[in-house]
C-alpha positions in Angstrom: 43.7 -102.4 -60.1 45.2 -105.5 -59.1 47.6 -103.1 -56.5 44.4 -101.8 -55.5 42.9 -105.3 -55.3 45.6 -106.4 -52.9 45.1 -103.6 -50.4 41.3 -103.6 -50.2 42.1 -107.4 -49.0 44.8 -106.7 -47.0 42.6 -104.2 -45.5 39.9 -106.8 -45.1 42.3 -109.0 -43.3 43.7 -106.6 -40.9 40.0 -105.5 -39.9 39.1 -109.2 -39.0 41.9 -109.8 -37.3 41.5 -106.8 -35.0 37.9 -108.2 -35.0 38.9 -110.9 -32.9 40.9 -108.1 -30.3 39.5 -107.1 -26.8 39.4 -103.2 -27.4 40.7 -102.6 -23.7 44.5 -104.0 -25.8 44.1 -101.0 -28.0 45.9 -98.3 -26.5 47.6 -95.2 -28.5 51.2 -94.8 -28.9 52.6 -91.9 -27.5 55.3 -90.4 -29.4 58.8 -90.3 -28.9 59.8 -86.4 -28.7 56.4 -84.9 -27.8 57.8 -82.4 -25.5 61.5 -81.6 -27.3 60.7 -81.6 -31.1 61.4 -80.2 -33.8 60.6 -80.5 -38.0 62.9 -83.6 -38.1 61.2 -85.3 -35.5 58.1 -85.2 -37.6 58.0 -89.0 -38.8 57.5 -89.9 -35.2 55.3 -87.5 -34.3 52.4 -89.3 -35.3 48.9 -91.0 -33.7 50.0 -94.8 -33.5 47.7 -97.7 -32.0 49.4 -100.3 -30.9 47.8 -103.9 -30.1 48.6 -105.3 -26.8 52.3 -106.1 -26.7 52.5 -106.8 -30.0 55.5 -104.9 -31.1 54.0 -103.4 -34.6 51.7 -100.1 -34.1 49.6 -99.0 -36.9 48.3 -95.7 -38.2 47.3 -93.0 -41.0 45.4 -90.2 -42.1 43.1 -89.6 -45.0 41.7 -86.4 -47.1 39.3 -85.2 -49.2 37.4 -82.2 -50.4 35.2 -80.1 -52.3 36.0 -77.4 -54.8 34.4 -74.8 -57.3 37.5 -73.6 -59.6 37.5 -71.1 -62.5 40.2 -69.1 -64.7 39.9 -66.5 -66.2 36.4 -67.1 -66.0 35.9 -70.7 -67.5 35.1 -73.3 -64.9 35.2 -77.0 -65.1 32.3 -76.8 -62.2 32.4 -78.4 -59.0 34.5 -81.1 -58.3 34.9 -84.0 -55.2 38.5 -84.9 -54.6 39.3 -88.4 -52.3 43.5 -86.3 -52.1 44.9 -89.2 -50.5 44.6 -92.1 -47.8 48.1 -93.3 -45.8 49.1 -95.8 -43.5 51.9 -95.8 -40.5 53.2 -99.0 -40.2 56.0 -98.7 -36.9 58.2 -101.3 -35.1 60.2 -101.2 -32.1 62.3 -103.8 -33.1 64.8 -104.1 -30.0 65.9 -101.1 -28.4 67.4 -98.4 -30.2 66.2 -100.3 -33.2 62.9 -98.8 -34.8 61.4 -99.1 -38.5 58.9 -96.6 -39.7 57.0 -96.5 -43.0 54.8 -94.5 -44.2 52.1 -96.0 -47.4 50.2 -93.9 -49.6 47.4 -94.4 -51.8 46.5 -91.9 -54.4 43.1 -92.5 -56.0 43.7 -89.8 -58.3 46.6 -91.4 -60.1 45.9 -94.8 -59.3 48.6 -95.7 -57.6 50.1 -96.9 -54.5 53.1 -95.6 -53.4 55.9 -96.4 -50.5 56.8 -92.7 -49.4 59.2 -93.7 -46.2 60.7 -97.2 -45.3 63.3 -96.7 -42.7 65.9 -98.3 -40.1 66.6 -96.5 -37.5 70.2 -97.3 -35.2 69.6 -95.1 -32.0 73.6 -95.2 -31.7 73.9 -91.6 -29.3 71.2 -88.4 -29.0 74.3 -86.8 -31.4 74.4 -89.8 -33.4 72.5 -92.0 -35.1 71.9 -93.8 -38.8 69.2 -94.1 -40.9 69.1 -96.5 -44.2 66.2 -97.2 -46.1 63.6 -94.9 -48.3 63.8 -91.6 -46.5 61.9 -88.2 -46.7 64.8 -85.4 -48.0 64.7 -82.7 -45.2 65.0 -79.8 -47.6 62.7 -76.9 -46.0 60.5 -78.6 -43.8 57.1 -79.9 -45.4 58.9 -82.3 -47.6 58.9 -83.9 -43.6 56.2 -82.3 -42.1 53.6 -83.0 -44.6 50.6 -84.7 -43.1 47.5 -83.4 -44.4 45.6 -83.5 -40.6 48.2 -80.5 -39.7 47.2 -78.2 -42.2 44.5 -75.8 -42.0 44.4 -76.0 -45.7 43.5 -78.5 -48.3 46.3 -78.2 -51.1 49.4 -78.1 -50.2 52.0 -75.0 -50.8 52.6 -74.8 -54.6 56.6 -74.0 -54.1 56.9 -77.1 -51.9 54.9 -79.4 -54.1 55.7 -78.4 -58.0 58.9 -75.8 -57.8 60.4 -78.6 -55.4 59.2 -82.0 -55.7 57.2 -82.3 -52.3 57.2 -85.1 -51.1 60.4 -86.1 -52.4 61.6 -89.7 -51.1 64.8 -91.0 -52.1 66.4 -94.2 -51.5 69.9 -93.9 -49.5 71.5 -93.8 -46.1 72.5 -91.7 -43.6 73.1 -89.6 -40.0 70.8 -87.1 -38.1 71.7 -86.1 -34.2 69.8 -83.6 -31.6 71.1 -82.1 -28.5 68.9 -79.9 -25.6 70.1 -77.9 -23.5 68.1 -75.7 -21.4 65.3 -73.9 -24.1 67.2 -74.6 -26.9 67.5 -77.2 -29.0 69.5 -78.5 -32.0 69.4 -81.2 -34.4 70.8 -82.4 -37.8 70.7 -84.2 -40.5 73.0 -85.6 -43.5 72.3 -88.1 -46.1 73.2 -89.8 -49.5 70.8 -90.8 -51.4 69.4 -91.6 -55.3 69.4 -88.3 -57.6 67.4 -86.7 -60.1 68.0 -87.1 -63.9 68.1 -85.7 -66.8 63.4 -85.5 -66.8 64.0 -82.0 -65.0 64.5 -80.9 -68.1 62.9 -83.2 -70.6 59.5 -83.3 -69.7 55.9 -82.5 -70.6 55.6 -79.8 -68.5 58.3 -77.9 -71.1 59.9 -76.2 -68.0 62.9 -77.1 -65.6 61.0 -78.9 -63.1 62.5 -81.4 -60.3 59.0 -83.0 -59.7 58.8 -84.4 -62.8 61.3 -86.9 -61.7 59.0 -87.8 -58.8 58.0 -90.1 -62.2 60.5 -91.9 -62.5 60.0 -95.0 -60.5 64.0 -96.2 -61.5 65.6 -93.5 -59.5 64.8 -95.8 -56.9 67.6 -99.0 -57.9 69.6 -96.9 -60.1 71.1 -93.2 -59.9 71.3 -90.9 -63.6 74.7 -89.7 -62.9 76.5 -92.5 -60.8 77.2 -89.6 -58.0 74.7 -89.5 -55.1 72.7 -86.7 -53.9 73.2 -85.0 -50.9 71.2 -83.4 -48.4 72.1 -81.8 -45.2 70.0 -79.6 -42.6 70.5 -78.2 -39.3 67.9 -76.4 -37.4 67.6 -74.5 -33.7 64.7 -74.5 -31.7 64.2 -71.6 -28.5 61.2 -72.4 -26.5 59.1 -69.1 -26.7 60.8 -68.1 -30.0 60.6 -70.9 -32.4 62.4 -72.9 -34.8 64.9 -71.9 -37.8 66.0 -74.2 -40.5 69.0 -74.6 -43.0 68.9 -77.1 -45.6 70.8 -78.0 -48.7 70.2 -80.5 -51.3 72.5 -81.0 -54.6 74.4 -83.4 -56.9 74.8 -84.1 -60.2 71.6 -84.7 -62.1 72.4 -85.9 -65.7 73.6 -88.9 -67.4 76.9 -87.7 -68.5 78.5 -91.1 -69.1 78.0 -94.6 -71.0 79.7 -97.6 -70.3 82.7 -95.5 -69.3 82.9 -92.9 -72.5 82.0 -89.3 -71.6 78.5 -88.1 -73.5 78.9 -84.8 -71.4 79.3 -82.1 -69.6 78.4 -83.4 -65.7 75.5 -80.6 -64.8 74.2 -80.0 -61.2 71.5 -78.8 -59.6 71.7 -77.1 -56.4 68.7 -76.3 -53.7 68.9 -73.8 -50.8 66.2 -73.4 -48.3 65.2 -71.5 -45.0 62.5 -72.6 -42.8 60.8 -70.9 -39.8 57.7 -71.6 -37.2 57.0 -69.8 -34.2 53.8 -69.7 -31.7 53.0 -66.0 -30.3 53.1 -66.7 -27.0 50.3 -64.4 -25.3 47.7 -64.1 -28.8 49.0 -68.2 -29.9 48.9 -67.0 -33.3 51.1 -69.8 -35.0 52.9 -68.6 -37.7 55.1 -71.1 -40.5 56.9 -70.4 -43.7 59.4 -71.6 -46.1 61.6 -69.8 -49.0 63.6 -71.7 -51.6 65.8 -71.4 -53.9 67.4 -73.3 -57.1 70.2 -73.6 -59.6 70.4 -76.5 -62.7 72.7 -76.7 -65.0 70.8 -76.2 -68.1 72.7 -76.6 -71.5 72.7 -74.1 -73.6 70.7 -76.0 -76.5 67.9 -75.3 -74.7 65.5 -72.5 -75.1 65.2 -69.2 -72.1 61.5 -71.3 -71.0 64.0 -73.8 -69.1 65.0 -71.3 -66.4 68.6 -71.8 -64.6 67.3 -70.3 -61.6 63.8 -70.9 -59.7 62.7 -69.4 -56.5 59.6 -69.2 -54.2 58.0 -70.1 -51.6 55.2 -69.6 -48.4 54.1 -68.6 -44.8 51.2 -69.4 -43.4 49.0 -67.4 -40.2 46.9 -69.2 -38.1 45.0 -67.6 -35.5 42.8 -69.6 -32.7 39.7 -67.3 -32.2 37.4 -70.2 -30.3 38.5 -72.8 -28.1 35.6 -74.3 -26.0 33.6 -77.4 -26.3 31.4 -77.4 -29.1 29.0 -80.2 -30.0 29.8 -82.2 -27.1 34.2 -82.0 -28.3 35.9 -80.8 -25.7 39.3 -78.3 -26.5 38.0 -77.8 -30.1 39.6 -74.7 -31.7 38.1 -72.3 -34.1 40.6 -70.3 -36.6 40.9 -67.6 -38.9 43.7 -68.6 -41.4 45.5 -67.2 -44.4 48.4 -68.3 -47.0 50.8 -66.4 -49.3 52.3 -68.4 -52.4 55.1 -66.9 -55.1 56.8 -68.9 -57.0 59.2 -68.0 -59.9 60.1 -70.3 -62.0 62.2 -68.7 -64.3 64.4 -66.4 -62.7 66.2 -63.9 -65.4 66.1 -61.6 -68.1 65.9 -62.4 -71.9 69.3 -62.3 -73.8 68.3 -60.8 -76.5 65.4 -57.6 -75.0 67.1 -57.5 -71.3 63.4 -57.5 -70.3 62.0 -59.8 -67.4 61.2 -63.6 -67.7 57.8 -64.2 -66.8 56.1 -67.4 -65.9 55.8 -66.7 -62.3 53.1 -66.7 -59.5 51.3 -65.5 -57.0 48.0 -66.4 -54.3 46.6 -65.2 -51.4 43.9 -67.9 -49.6 42.0 -67.3 -46.4 40.3 -69.7 -44.3 38.7 -70.9 -41.7 38.8 -74.1 -40.1 37.1 -76.0 -36.9 38.9 -78.6 -35.5 37.0 -80.8 -32.4 39.8 -83.0 -31.7 43.6 -81.9 -32.5 43.7 -84.7 -35.2 40.5 -83.7 -37.2 40.0 -80.6 -39.3 37.2 -79.3 -41.2 39.1 -76.6 -43.3 36.9 -74.0 -46.0 39.3 -71.7 -48.1 39.3 -69.1 -50.9 42.1 -69.0 -53.0 42.7 -66.0 -55.8 45.5 -66.6 -58.0 47.6 -64.5 -60.6 49.8 -66.3 -63.2 51.9 -64.7 -65.7 53.0 -66.9 -68.7 56.8 -66.8 -70.0 56.5 -63.5 -71.5 54.9 -61.8 -68.7 51.6 -61.0 -70.7 48.9 -60.2 -67.9 48.0 -62.5 -65.6 45.6 -65.3 -65.8 43.3 -65.0 -62.9 42.1 -68.4 -60.8 39.6 -68.6 -58.1 39.0 -71.3 -56.1 36.3 -72.0 -53.5 37.5 -75.5 -51.3 36.1 -77.2 -48.3 37.5 -80.3 -47.0 38.0 -82.8 -44.2 41.3 -85.0 -42.9 42.0 -86.5 -39.5 44.5 -89.2 -38.6 43.2 -92.7 -37.5 
């Protein structure tokens, strides 16, 4: 509550300050890479408001929704959820020196978290330095996760429950881009703080990278004493799309204490591929992502802790109406569908040779309305099948959702 009170007071003071400013001084700050951009540019491609000649720009977004969900005929009834509100603060400190930050407020967890706060030093288009709290570029969603960009209320299951999006770490690295005609090439390489033993010692009783997000000490120390390496290469061809390949890996466990070796070094390795394109005539937008995880799980753990995981999703969004609606110019109505699959335990039982279960499949059709590009109203229906580790008949889940999300 103390953090919440502090945030409210800060926002209140900021609003009083803005009330004394001539609205003519408020202006939208254009994104740096609006024309030639990759997923790695998502932290820059956000709507900011600048005040006069002040060096600081602010912005943000919010998400709220209603849902009715049931599993095998059992439901908790209708629910209203305020998922999150996020504030952006950016500053051009001097020529080629920039600071960007993302502060997220999630009422459901009663916490305020800094998701991104980094200083960028631009030396050359192909060589830039970044340090601070970094969004690890594994896949595409982890960096490009803003709610108003998506046609669905829920975030992709594989990227948030198998991969730990949004996953940020303290560290340093380099990145760069190059343009040549219709081609764009970008890369990122970071050394950051890492995961810990909680990926296999957690309340979920399964291998879970996302469990490490609950450890606040990961921003101050590395359990293994060795950094996590994350790298990505992406290439984009105008009128075709963007393809990204990424890797994240390192030792995750505390293998020594006071110089004494207490365990083997145990690694995790994550590989991901992502792709997005817009079909030129139909303007159909397609984005997809798939990831593979390998974790060195101790032999003393039971087989419910998988050493291999995989999963991903594909979104297809088809605009069907583009015109002035209720006075909003350039409004868009779109049909959308998301298909998801996650296998938290790839492999077979040693005793029987049968497939290990613990997998999920989901289909989610929906419709969205954008009165402006920065604001979306979205309605969807989820049909989901989830098997337990023994492969018993799946639990069936149905969910109806209506939500809103907007930049501000």
